[in-house]
C-alpha positions as CSV (number, residue, x, y, z in Angstrom):
1,N,78.7,343.9,9.7
2,G,77.6,340.3,9.9
3,L,74.0,339.2,9.9
4,T,72.8,342.5,11.4
5,G,74.0,344.5,8.5
6,I,72.5,342.0,5.9
7,N,69.1,342.0,7.7
8,L,69.0,345.8,7.8
9,L,69.7,345.9,4.1
10,R,67.1,343.3,3.2
11,E,64.6,345.1,5.4
12,A,65.3,348.4,3.7
13,L,65.0,346.8,0.2
14,Q,62.0,344.6,1.0
15,K,59.5,346.6,-0.9
16,S,62.0,347.8,-3.6
17,P,61.7,346.3,-7.1
18,I,65.4,346.8,-7.9
19,N,67.7,343.8,-8.4
20,Y,70.4,343.8,-5.8
21,R,73.3,341.7,-4.5
22,I,74.4,341.9,-0.9
23,L,78.0,341.0,0.0
24,G,78.2,340.4,3.8
25,R,81.1,341.3,6.0
26,L,82.3,339.0,8.8
27,N,82.3,339.8,12.5
28,D,84.5,336.8,13.3
29,T,85.1,333.3,11.8
30,T,82.2,331.7,13.7
31,D,79.6,333.5,11.6
32,A,81.1,333.0,8.1
33,E,78.7,330.3,7.0
34,S,75.6,332.0,8.4
35,V,76.6,335.2,6.7
36,L,77.2,333.4,3.4
37,K,73.8,331.7,3.6
38,C,72.0,335.0,4.0
39,A,74.0,337.1,1.6
40,D,75.0,336.8,-2.1
41,G,78.6,336.6,-1.2
42,L,81.4,338.0,1.1
43,G,83.0,341.5,0.7
44,F,86.1,342.5,2.6
45,A,87.1,346.0,3.4
46,S,90.7,344.8,3.1
47,Y,92.2,341.4,2.4
48,D,94.6,341.8,5.4
49,Q,91.6,341.3,7.7
50,L,91.8,337.6,6.9
51,S,93.9,335.3,9.0
52,S,95.1,331.9,7.8
53,E,92.2,330.4,9.8
54,N,89.7,332.7,8.1
55,K,91.1,331.8,4.7
56,E,90.7,328.0,5.2
57,I,87.2,328.5,6.4
58,I,86.3,330.6,3.4
59,R,88.1,328.2,1.0
60,S,85.9,325.4,2.3
61,L,82.8,327.5,2.0
62,K,83.7,328.6,-1.5
63,R,83.7,325.0,-2.7
64,E,80.3,324.5,-1.2
65,Y,78.6,327.8,-2.2
66,L,79.6,327.9,-5.9
67,D,77.1,330.7,-6.8
68,K,78.4,333.2,-4.3
69,I,80.6,336.3,-5.0
70,F,83.9,336.9,-3.1
71,A,85.2,340.4,-3.3
72,T,87.7,342.7,-1.5
73,H,88.9,346.3,-1.6
74,D,92.5,346.6,-2.5
75,G,95.0,349.2,-3.9
76,E,92.8,352.2,-3.0
77,L,95.2,354.3,-1.0
78,S,98.5,352.6,-1.9
79,R,99.9,349.5,-3.4
80,D,100.8,346.6,-1.1
81,E,102.7,344.1,-3.2
82,L,102.8,341.4,-0.5
83,L,99.0,341.7,0.1
84,F,98.3,341.7,-3.7
85,N,100.4,338.5,-4.1
86,Q,98.4,336.9,-1.3
87,I,95.1,337.7,-3.1
88,I,96.4,336.2,-6.4
89,N,98.0,333.1,-4.8
90,D,95.2,332.3,-2.5
91,Q,92.7,332.2,-5.3
92,L,89.7,333.1,-3.1
93,I,88.8,336.5,-4.5
94,E,86.9,337.0,-7.8
95,V,86.2,340.7,-7.7
96,I,88.6,343.6,-6.6
97,I,87.3,347.1,-5.9
98,H,89.5,350.0,-6.6
99,G,93.0,348.9,-7.8
100,T,93.8,352.6,-8.0
101,H,97.6,352.1,-7.5
102,Y,98.0,348.9,-9.5
103,K,100.9,348.7,-11.9
104,K,100.7,347.1,-15.4
105,D,102.1,343.8,-14.0
106,D,99.4,343.7,-11.4
107,L,96.7,344.2,-14.1
108,E,98.2,341.5,-16.2
109,R,98.0,339.1,-13.3
110,L,94.4,340.0,-12.7
111,K,93.6,339.3,-16.3
112,K,95.4,336.0,-16.2
113,H,93.5,334.8,-13.2
114,N,90.1,336.1,-14.4
115,I,89.7,338.5,-11.4
116,S,87.3,341.3,-12.1
117,L,88.1,344.9,-11.4
118,V,85.6,347.6,-10.3
119,L,86.8,351.2,-10.4
120,C,85.4,353.9,-8.2
121,P,87.0,357.0,-9.7
122,R,84.8,359.7,-8.2
123,C,85.3,358.4,-4.6
124,N,89.1,358.2,-5.3
125,G,89.0,361.8,-6.4
126,Y,86.9,362.9,-3.3
127,F,89.4,361.3,-0.9
128,G,92.5,362.4,-3.0
129,S,93.5,358.7,-3.5
130,G,94.7,359.2,-7.1
131,F,93.6,358.2,-10.5
132,P,93.2,354.5,-11.6
133,P,95.8,353.2,-14.1
134,I,93.5,353.9,-17.1
135,N,96.1,353.8,-19.8
136,E,97.3,350.4,-18.8
137,I,93.7,349.1,-18.3
138,Y,92.9,350.3,-21.9
139,D,96.0,348.8,-23.4
140,L,95.4,345.4,-21.7
141,E,91.7,345.4,-22.5
142,I,90.9,344.7,-18.8
143,P,87.0,344.2,-18.6
144,I,86.3,346.7,-15.8
145,S,83.1,347.9,-14.4
146,L,82.2,351.0,-12.4
147,G,81.0,351.6,-8.8
148,T,80.2,354.5,-6.7
149,D,81.8,353.0,-3.5
150,N,81.0,355.3,-0.6
151,V,77.5,356.8,-0.3
152,M,78.8,359.0,2.5
153,A,81.1,360.7,0.0
154,N,79.1,360.6,-3.3
155,N,75.6,360.4,-4.7
156,I,75.1,357.0,-6.4
157,D,74.9,358.3,-9.9
158,L,76.6,356.1,-12.5
159,F,76.2,358.8,-15.2
160,E,78.4,361.1,-13.1
161,E,80.8,358.2,-12.6
162,M,81.0,357.6,-16.4
163,R,81.6,361.3,-17.1
164,Y,84.3,361.6,-14.4
165,L,86.2,358.6,-15.8
166,Y,85.8,359.9,-19.3
167,R,87.4,363.2,-18.4
168,I,90.3,361.5,-16.6
169,S,90.7,359.1,-19.5
170,R,91.0,362.0,-22.0
171,V,93.5,363.9,-20.0
172,L,95.7,360.9,-19.4
173,A,95.4,359.9,-23.1
174,V,96.6,363.3,-24.2
175,N,99.5,363.4,-21.7
176,N,100.6,359.9,-22.6
177,D,99.8,359.9,-26.3
178,T,97.4,357.0,-26.0
179,K,93.7,356.3,-26.7
180,N,91.0,357.1,-24.2
181,F,87.8,355.2,-23.3
182,S,84.9,356.0,-25.6
183,S,81.4,356.7,-24.4
184,K,80.3,353.4,-25.7
185,D,83.1,351.7,-23.6
186,L,81.7,353.5,-20.6
187,L,78.2,352.3,-21.2
188,E,79.4,348.8,-21.5
189,M,81.2,349.1,-18.1
190,V,77.9,349.8,-16.3
191,T,75.8,347.3,-18.2
192,I,77.0,344.1,-19.8
193,T,80.5,344.1,-18.4
194,A,79.2,344.8,-14.9
195,A,76.8,341.8,-15.3
196,R,79.6,339.6,-16.6
197,N,81.9,340.6,-13.7
198,L,79.3,339.5,-11.2
199,G,78.3,336.4,-13.1
200,L,74.8,337.8,-14.0
201,E,75.2,338.2,-17.7
202,K,72.5,335.5,-18.4
203,E,69.9,337.6,-16.6
204,F,71.0,341.2,-17.0
205,G,73.3,343.6,-18.7
206,S,71.8,343.9,-22.2
207,I,68.4,343.9,-24.0
208,S,68.4,340.3,-25.3
209,V,65.9,337.5,-25.6
210,G,65.7,335.5,-22.4
211,K,67.0,338.3,-20.1
212,Y,65.0,340.5,-17.7
213,A,63.5,343.6,-19.4
214,D,65.3,346.1,-17.2
215,F,65.8,349.4,-18.9
216,F,64.9,353.1,-18.7
217,L,63.7,355.6,-21.2
218,V,65.0,359.1,-21.7
219,D,63.4,362.0,-23.6
220,L,65.8,363.0,-26.3
221,S,63.7,366.1,-27.0
222,S,64.9,367.7,-23.7
223,P,66.9,370.9,-24.2
224,N,70.1,369.5,-22.9
225,Y,70.1,366.8,-25.6
226,Y,69.9,369.3,-28.4
227,T,72.4,368.7,-31.3
228,Y,72.4,369.1,-35.0
229,K,72.6,365.4,-35.6
230,I,71.9,362.2,-33.8
231,D,73.1,358.9,-35.4
232,S,74.4,355.5,-34.4
233,E,77.8,356.9,-33.4
234,S,76.9,360.2,-31.7
235,I,74.1,358.7,-29.6
236,Y,76.6,357.2,-27.1
237,N,78.3,360.6,-26.4
238,I,74.9,362.3,-26.1
239,I,73.6,359.7,-23.6
240,V,76.7,359.5,-21.5
241,Q,77.8,363.2,-21.5
242,R,74.4,364.8,-21.1
243,T,72.0,362.6,-19.3
244,K,70.7,363.9,-15.9
245,S,68.3,362.2,-13.5
246,E,65.5,364.4,-14.6
247,N,65.9,363.1,-18.2
248,I,64.8,359.6,-17.2
249,K,61.1,359.4,-17.9
250,K,60.3,355.8,-17.2
251,T,62.1,352.9,-15.6
252,Y,61.2,349.3,-16.3
253,I,62.1,346.4,-14.1
254,K,61.2,342.9,-15.4
255,G,59.1,344.6,-18.0
256,V,57.0,346.5,-15.5
257,V,57.0,350.3,-15.2
258,E,58.3,350.9,-11.7
259,F,59.0,354.6,-12.1
260,E,57.4,357.3,-14.2
261,R,58.2,361.0,-14.2
262,K,55.0,363.1,-14.4
């Protein structure tokens, strides 16, 4: 927590070319501004950690540090209506992680208040927390992104995250006679939608003029990609459903090859 945690992360990432954002956690109210100065925002394990005094301090800092991200975990293990109402009414939080037990009304309020939602389905599955409200999210066209959450429980592989959510989505769609997320939807969740939800869409999230050239190359001649036809529609399923880490041959960051598989 606090400055110690931020400094440890920065030290570990000092020689890494990857683009990252660090959301600091508070030890107490006295270090809120120092944490915010060193981090890219604040992230709370739970919103109920914040006292009225905390909130006023953060409200003041939020007006001063307009480019920072304010996020919290919520609705992972259960739905706390009182706490959720506080999050909405206080208007301090921009990103919510989990929302596993949210109802349709909750999602409608998130959308109305432009609060982003990050799902962590594999971690929810690991801990037996439940499935996110995928049918409602799909119907309401909530712009969600995906996270891996807990490195102690899962490897940080977004392809596995996409596949896991795809399977849940298909099962729930069949059971409820609704549509499921497509592979293209899932790719958008981990690229352009993720960038938008963090306010980074002008720099990252798609291959566009003026953005950083961050992308990787896969070898479609690998055996696990074999199919009788590859076209503009099937390519999304092929990439999402079949890609393994060993299929990634090169990774470019800001146009420079930072990884190459020999």
